[in-house]
C-alpha positions in Angstrom: -23.5 -33.8 17.7 -21.4 -33.0 20.6 -22.5 -33.9 24.1 -20.8 -30.9 25.6 -23.0 -27.9 26.4 -21.4 -24.6 25.6 -22.3 -21.3 27.3 -21.6 -18.7 24.5 -21.3 -15.8 27.0 -18.6 -17.6 28.9 -16.9 -18.7 25.7 -16.9 -15.0 24.4 -15.4 -13.8 27.7 -12.8 -16.6 27.6 -11.8 -15.5 24.1 -11.7 -11.9 25.1 -9.4 -12.6 28.1 -7.1 -14.7 25.9 -6.9 -11.8 23.4 -6.3 -9.3 26.1 -3.5 -11.4 27.6 -1.9 -11.8 24.2 -2.0 -8.1 23.6 -0.5 -7.4 27.1 2.3 -9.9 26.4 3.1 -8.1 23.1 3.1 -4.7 24.9 5.4 -6.0 27.6 7.9 -7.1 24.9 7.5 -3.9 22.9 7.5 -1.3 25.7 8.7 -3.0 28.8 12.1 -2.4 30.5 14.0 -4.8 32.7 14.9 -3.8 36.2 18.5 -3.3 35.2 17.5 -1.0 32.3 15.4 1.1 34.6 18.3 1.4 37.1 20.7 2.4 34.3 18.2 5.0 33.0 17.6 6.5 36.5 21.4 6.7 37.2 22.0 8.4 33.8 19.2 10.9 34.5 20.7 11.7 38.0 24.2 12.1 36.4 22.8 14.5 33.8 21.0 16.5 36.5 24.1 16.8 38.6 26.1 18.0 35.6 23.5 20.5 34.8 23.3 21.9 38.3 27.2 22.0 38.5 27.2 24.4 35.6 24.7 26.8 37.2 26.0 30.3 37.9 24.6 31.7 41.2 23.6 35.4 41.1 25.8 37.8 42.9 24.2 38.6 46.2 26.9 40.9 47.6 25.4 44.4 47.9 28.9 46.0 48.1 29.8 45.2 44.5 
């Protein structure tokens, strides 16, 4: 027999935390983006927005026409 006393509640919580951390690490790898990737994505979105707005045709507001 082992001389170590085990608290099963603490052991279950420890296992649950380890599993949650493993899942979190897996999700970071699968879904995460590096800072550089986020900056590139944000710059590309800004460029697309500028191009879209540049093609906008303003309505004619001159009442004499």
